[in-house]
Every structure is written in C-alpha cells, then in structure tokens.
The first five atom37 places (N, CA, C, CB, O) and aatype in JSON, in Angstrom:
{
  "aatype": [12, 6, 12, 16, 9, 16, 10, 7, 0, 10, 0, 0, 7, 10, 0, 9, 0, 7, 10, 0, 19, 17, 0, 6, 1, 1, 14, 1, 3, 15, 10, 3, 14, 1, 10, 9, 14, 16, 16, 14, 9, 12, 13, 19, 7, 19, 10, 12, 19, 10, 10, 0, 10, 19, 8, 10, 12, 16, 10, 13, 7, 19, 5, 16, 7, 1, 1, 5, 13],
  "atom_mask": [
    [1, 1, 1, 1, 1],
    [1, 1, 1, 1, 1],
    [1, 1, 1, 1, 1],
    [1, 1, 1, 1, 1],
    [1, 1, 1, 1, 1],
    [1, 1, 1, 1, 1],
    [1, 1, 1, 1, 1],
    [1, 1, 1, 0, 1],
    [1, 1, 1, 1, 1],
    [1, 1, 1, 1, 1],
    [1, 1, 1, 1, 1],
    [1, 1, 1, 1, 1],
    [1, 1, 1, 0, 1],
    [1, 1, 1, 1, 1],
    [1, 1, 1, 1, 1],
    [1, 1, 1, 1, 1],
    [1, 1, 1, 1, 1],
    [1, 1, 1, 0, 1],
    [1, 1, 1, 1, 1],
    [1, 1, 1, 1, 1],
    [1, 1, 1, 1, 1],
    [1, 1, 1, 1, 1],
    [1, 1, 1, 1, 1],
    [1, 1, 1, 1, 1],
    [1, 1, 1, 1, 1],
    [1, 1, 1, 1, 1],
    [1, 1, 1, 1, 1],
    [1, 1, 1, 1, 1],
    [1, 1, 1, 1, 1],
    [1, 1, 1, 1, 1],
    [1, 1, 1, 1, 1],
    [1, 1, 1, 1, 1],
    [1, 1, 1, 1, 1],
    [1, 1, 1, 1, 1],
    [1, 1, 1, 1, 1],
    [1, 1, 1, 1, 1],
    [1, 1, 1, 1, 1],
    [1, 1, 1, 1, 1],
    [1, 1, 1, 1, 1],
    [1, 1, 1, 1, 1],
    [1, 1, 1, 1, 1],
    [1, 1, 1, 1, 1],
    [1, 1, 1, 1, 1],
    [1, 1, 1, 1, 1],
    [1, 1, 1, 0, 1],
    [1, 1, 1, 1, 1],
    [1, 1, 1, 1, 1],
    [1, 1, 1, 1, 1],
    [1, 1, 1, 1, 1],
    [1, 1, 1, 1, 1],
    [1, 1, 1, 1, 1],
    [1, 1, 1, 1, 1],
    [1, 1, 1, 1, 1],
    [1, 1, 1, 1, 1],
    [1, 1, 1, 1, 1],
    [1, 1, 1, 1, 1],
    [1, 1, 1, 1, 1],
    [1, 1, 1, 1, 1],
    [1, 1, 1, 1, 1],
    [1, 1, 1, 1, 1],
    [1, 1, 1, 0, 1],
    [1, 1, 1, 1, 1],
    [1, 1, 1, 1, 1],
    [1, 1, 1, 1, 1],
    [1, 1, 1, 0, 1],
    [1, 1, 1, 1, 1],
    [1, 1, 1, 1, 1],
    [1, 1, 1, 1, 1],
    [1, 1, 1, 1, 1]
  ],
  "atom_positions": [
    [[15.4, -62.21, -11.57], [13.85, -61.68, -11.12], [12.86, -61.66, -13.08], [14.12, -59.36, -10.11], [11.7, -61.56, -13.48]],
    [[13.99, -61.81, -13.58], [13.59, -61.28, -15.3], [12.87, -63.12, -15.75], [15.74, -60.6, -16.68], [12.02, -63.3, -16.63]],
    [[13.56, -64.33, -14.82], [12.96, -65.12, -14.9], [11.35, -65.38, -14.29], [13.79, -65.71, -14.64], [10.41, -65.86, -14.93]],
    [[11.34, -65.1, -13.41], [9.88, -64.63, -12.89], [8.9, -64.4, -13.58], [9.84, -63.61, -12.29], [7.84, -64.97, -13.86]],
    [[9.7, -62.96, -13.96], [8.35, -62.12, -14.61], [8.14, -63.16, -15.86], [8.69, -60.18, -15.22], [6.93, -63.23, -16.05]],
    [[8.83, -64.01, -16.81], [8.66, -64.26, -17.9], [7.73, -65.17, -17.71], [9.66, -64.53, -18.58], [6.71, -65.22, -18.39]],
    [[8.09, -66.18, -16.49], [7.18, -67.68, -16.55], [5.87, -66.96, -15.83], [7.97, -69.34, -15.45], [4.82, -67.61, -15.77]],
    [[5.93, -65.77, -15.33], [4.23, -65.37, -14.88], [3.6, -64.77, -16.17], [0.0, 0.0, 0.0], [2.38, -64.63, -16.18]],
    [[4.53, -64.29, -17.57], [3.96, -63.79, -18.38], [2.96, -65.26, -19.32], [5.14, -62.86, -19.12], [1.84, -65.23, -19.81]],
    [[3.98, -66.41, -19.24], [4.16, -67.31, -19.67], [2.59, -68.07, -19.11], [5.6, -67.75, -19.3], [1.77, -68.66, -19.82]],
    [[2.54, -67.87, -17.88], [1.3, -69.11, -17.28], [0.06, -67.78, -17.65], [1.47, -69.84, -14.89], [-1.1, -68.11, -17.86]],
    [[0.32, -66.84, -17.68], [-1.26, -65.84, -18.09], [-1.27, -66.19, -19.68], [-1.13, -63.61, -17.79], [-2.36, -66.71, -19.94]],
    [[-0.65, -66.11, -20.54], [-0.88, -66.25, -21.59], [-1.3, -67.76, -21.9], [0.0, 0.0, 0.0], [-2.08, -67.91, -22.85]],
    [[-0.92, -68.75, -21.29], [-1.45, -69.94, -21.07], [-2.92, -69.88, -20.72], [-0.71, -70.56, -20.09], [-3.74, -70.51, -21.4]],
    [[-3.27, -69.18, -19.73], [-4.35, -69.06, -18.82], [-5.65, -68.28, -19.94], [-3.76, -68.01, -17.3], [-6.69, -68.77, -20.38]],
    [[-5.21, -67.25, -20.08], [-5.88, -66.4, -21.39], [-6.36, -67.25, -22.56], [-4.78, -65.37, -22.08], [-7.54, -67.2, -22.91]],
    [[-5.8, -67.74, -22.94], [-5.69, -68.77, -24.47], [-6.28, -69.74, -23.77], [-4.03, -69.31, -25.31], [-7.25, -70.09, -24.44]],
    [[-6.22, -70.32, -22.87], [-6.88, -71.5, -22.67], [-8.62, -71.26, -22.11], [0.0, 0.0, 0.0], [-9.46, -72.16, -22.1]],
    [[-8.85, -69.8, -21.65], [-9.86, -69.6, -21.49], [-11.16, -69.34, -22.31], [-9.61, -69.02, -20.94], [-12.36, -69.6, -22.28]],
    [[-9.95, -68.47, -23.28], [-10.7, -68.17, -24.6], [-11.12, -69.43, -25.38], [-9.8, -67.3, -25.54], [-12.07, -69.42, -26.16]],
    [[-10.42, -70.41, -25.14], [-10.99, -71.92, -26.12], [-11.78, -71.95, -25.45], [-10.27, -73.44, -26.36], [-12.87, -72.03, -26.01]],
    [[-11.8, -71.92, -23.79], [-12.89, -72.9, -23.17], [-14.33, -72.05, -23.47], [-12.59, -73.21, -21.3], [-15.49, -72.42, -23.3]],
    [[-13.9, -71.02, -23.88], [-15.46, -69.98, -23.88], [-15.67, -70.09, -25.53], [-15.23, -67.84, -23.21], [-16.75, -69.66, -25.93]],
    [[-14.87, -70.54, -26.4], [-15.31, -70.57, -27.83], [-15.88, -71.94, -27.64], [-14.11, -70.37, -29.08], [-17.02, -71.95, -28.12]],
    [[-15.59, -72.99, -27.18], [-15.99, -74.58, -27.42], [-17.43, -74.84, -26.61], [-14.66, -75.72, -26.71], [-18.03, -75.89, -26.87]],
    [[-17.95, -73.97, -25.7], [-18.97, -74.15, -24.89], [-20.39, -74.3, -25.82], [-18.96, -72.95, -23.85], [-20.39, -73.68, -26.88]],
    [[-21.05, -74.73, -25.62], [-22.44, -75.06, -25.87], [-23.04, -73.68, -25.99], [-23.13, -75.99, -24.7], [-22.82, -72.92, -25.05]],
    [[-23.87, -73.16, -27.18], [-24.55, -71.7, -27.32], [-25.81, -72.28, -27.33], [-24.2, -70.65, -28.71], [-26.14, -73.31, -27.92]],
    [[-26.76, -71.28, -26.36], [-28.1, -71.21, -26.18], [-28.82, -70.86, -27.2], [-28.39, -70.49, -25.28], [-29.65, -71.53, -27.82]],
    [[-28.43, -69.65, -27.36], [-29.14, -68.73, -28.53], [-27.95, -68.53, -29.93], [-29.57, -66.93, -27.72], [-26.81, -68.95, -30.13]],
    [[-28.67, -67.88, -30.53], [-27.88, -67.2, -31.57], [-27.34, -65.43, -31.41], [-28.86, -67.36, -32.86], [-27.01, -64.67, -32.32]],
    [[-27.37, -65.29, -30.59], [-27.67, -63.94, -30.42], [-25.39, -63.94, -30.18], [-29.27, -63.44, -28.66], [-24.67, -64.66, -29.48]],
    [[-25.16, -63.11, -30.88], [-23.84, -62.45, -30.61], [-22.86, -62.7, -29.07], [-24.26, -60.91, -30.73], [-23.49, -62.8, -28.02]],
    [[-22.25, -62.73, -29.06], [-21.17, -62.86, -27.25], [-21.04, -61.67, -27.32], [-19.36, -63.76, -26.95], [-21.47, -61.04, -28.28]],
    [[-20.32, -61.01, -26.13], [-20.34, -59.45, -25.95], [-19.11, -59.21, -25.89], [-21.05, -58.82, -24.75], [-18.65, -58.1, -26.12]],
    [[-18.02, -60.77, -25.42], [-17.13, -60.39, -25.89], [-16.19, -61.46, -26.43], [-16.71, -59.62, -25.1], [-15.89, -62.56, -25.97]],
    [[-15.77, -60.77, -27.65], [-15.44, -62.06, -28.38], [-13.87, -62.36, -28.13], [-15.79, -61.91, -30.06], [-12.97, -61.71, -27.6]],
    [[-13.98, -63.84, -28.85], [-13.13, -64.49, -27.44], [-11.75, -65.07, -28.96], [-14.43, -66.42, -26.04], [-10.67, -65.57, -28.65]],
    [[-12.09, -64.88, -30.24], [-10.93, -65.08, -30.75], [-9.65, -63.75, -30.62], [-11.35, -65.45, -32.16], [-8.58, -63.99, -30.06]],
    [[-9.86, -62.84, -31.02], [-8.87, -61.99, -30.77], [-8.24, -61.93, -29.35], [-9.35, -60.82, -31.12], [-7.15, -61.37, -29.25]],
    [[-8.84, -62.48, -28.21], [-8.4, -62.86, -27.0], [-7.91, -63.9, -26.83], [-9.12, -62.83, -26.25], [-7.25, -63.95, -25.79]],
    [[-7.93, -65.0, -27.54], [-7.11, -65.98, -27.89], [-5.43, -65.98, -28.7], [-8.02, -66.58, -28.63], [-4.41, -66.65, -28.53]],
    [[-5.92, -64.64, -29.79], [-4.41, -64.45, -30.35], [-3.68, -63.79, -29.16], [-4.29, -63.43, -31.81], [-2.59, -64.21, -28.78]],
    [[-4.34, -62.68, -28.54], [-3.49, -62.08, -27.52], [-2.89, -62.97, -26.58], [-4.2, -61.14, -26.79], [-1.85, -62.59, -26.04]],
    [[-3.44, -64.29, -26.23], [-3.02, -65.17, -24.89], [-1.74, -66.03, -26.08], [0.0, 0.0, 0.0], [-0.69, -66.26, -25.47]],
    [[-1.7, -66.51, -27.61], [-0.96, -67.11, -28.25], [0.13, -65.99, -28.01], [-1.46, -67.56, -29.61], [1.05, -66.3, -27.25]],
    [[0.15, -64.88, -28.5], [1.07, -64.55, -28.62], [1.88, -63.81, -27.92], [0.96, -64.33, -29.3], [2.83, -63.18, -28.39]],
    [[1.34, -63.89, -26.02], [2.13, -63.61, -24.56], [2.58, -64.95, -24.27], [1.15, -62.97, -23.19], [3.32, -65.07, -23.3]],
    [[2.2, -66.21, -25.07], [2.95, -67.47, -25.02], [4.47, -67.53, -25.66], [2.08, -68.49, -25.73], [5.53, -67.89, -25.15]],
    [[4.12, -66.96, -27.14], [5.43, -67.15, -27.85], [6.46, -65.96, -27.44], [5.18, -67.16, -29.49], [7.67, -65.96, -27.68]],
    [[5.74, -64.96, -26.78], [6.97, -63.85, -26.63], [7.74, -64.15, -25.44], [6.45, -62.3, -26.48], [8.91, -63.77, -25.46]],
    [[7.39, -64.63, -24.61], [7.35, -65.17, -23.21], [8.46, -66.78, -23.56], [5.29, -65.51, -22.62], [9.23, -67.2, -22.69]],
    [[8.33, -67.37, -24.76], [9.28, -68.74, -24.96], [10.15, -67.92, -25.37], [8.94, -70.07, -26.0], [11.24, -67.98, -24.79]],
    [[10.02, -67.13, -26.19], [11.54, -66.5, -27.03], [12.51, -65.86, -25.98], [11.19, -65.09, -28.27], [13.74, -65.95, -25.96]],
    [[11.61, -65.15, -25.05], [12.62, -64.58, -23.89], [13.34, -65.34, -22.98], [12.0, -63.78, -23.04], [14.52, -65.08, -22.74]],
    [[12.63, -66.43, -22.36], [13.23, -67.68, -22.04], [14.07, -68.28, -22.8], [12.44, -68.48, -21.86], [14.88, -69.06, -22.29]],
    [[14.05, -68.08, -23.97], [15.35, -68.81, -24.55], [16.76, -67.82, -24.7], [14.94, -69.4, -26.16], [17.98, -68.01, -24.73]],
    [[15.8, -66.63, -24.77], [17.27, -65.48, -24.48], [17.78, -65.74, -23.32], [17.0, -63.79, -24.39], [18.99, -65.64, -23.16]],
    [[17.04, -66.07, -22.41], [17.54, -65.77, -20.7], [18.8, -66.95, -20.69], [15.97, -66.23, -19.16], [19.91, -66.78, -20.17]],
    [[18.33, -68.16, -21.41], [18.91, -69.29, -21.38], [20.34, -69.52, -21.99], [18.07, -70.04, -21.9], [21.15, -70.38, -21.65]],
    [[20.5, -68.36, -23.16], [21.44, -68.27, -23.61], [21.44, -68.7, -25.19], [0.0, 0.0, 0.0], [22.55, -68.51, -25.69]],
    [[20.55, -69.2, -26.02], [20.24, -69.22, -27.34], [19.92, -68.18, -28.36], [19.41, -69.86, -27.34], [18.8, -67.66, -28.32]],
    [[20.58, -67.91, -29.04], [20.68, -66.71, -29.98], [19.54, -66.73, -30.76], [21.9, -66.69, -30.88], [19.53, -67.57, -31.66]],
    [[18.53, -65.98, -30.64], [17.41, -65.87, -31.42], [17.76, -64.52, -32.66], [16.05, -65.56, -30.29], [18.53, -63.64, -32.26]],
    [[17.35, -64.42, -33.74], [17.71, -63.7, -34.61], [18.28, -63.22, -35.47], [0.0, 0.0, 0.0], [17.93, -63.99, -36.36]],
    [[18.98, -62.43, -36.0], [20.13, -62.59, -37.15], [21.1, -63.0, -36.33], [20.62, -61.27, -38.06], [21.16, -62.71, -35.13]],
    [[22.11, -63.87, -37.1], [23.7, -63.46, -36.61], [24.26, -62.84, -37.31], [24.63, -64.36, -36.4], [24.01, -62.85, -38.51]],
    [[25.6, -61.81, -36.55], [26.26, -61.41, -37.55], [27.71, -62.09, -37.69], [26.29, -60.03, -37.43], [28.37, -62.55, -36.76]],
    [[28.09, -62.06, -39.15], [28.88, -62.49, -39.3], [30.16, -61.59, -39.45], [28.51, -63.16, -40.04], [31.26, -62.11, -39.65]]
  ]
}
C-alpha cells in the first residue's frame, strides 16, 4: 500500500512540475502577468518528486540520513 501511494505521489509531482514547465515555456501574447505563478508550483512538484524518491529508497532498504555508530 505504501508503495502505491509513493508511486502516485511521484507521478503527481512529475505531472505538476511538467505542467508548470510547459506553462512557463509557452509563448506569451501580452506582457500582462499570469494569474497563477508557475515557478512556485514547479518547485512544489520537484519537492514532491524528491520526497517520493527518498521514500522509495527507504522502502527498498537503502539507509538515508545519519548513521548511528
């Protein structure tokens, strides 16, 4: 169950970041500011992807973080 949720979060993060990049690169007709800023949305998507990747690594048994000696 955790793997499904994590993969869903990974896909959602990729979709959010991809849509934000696509919206940012579209040609603009006017110099009016956009109603929704795409840069913070892009960062949220990338953060979701990074967190999902780290969670997948921990699910597969890779130790992330400080080691206790």
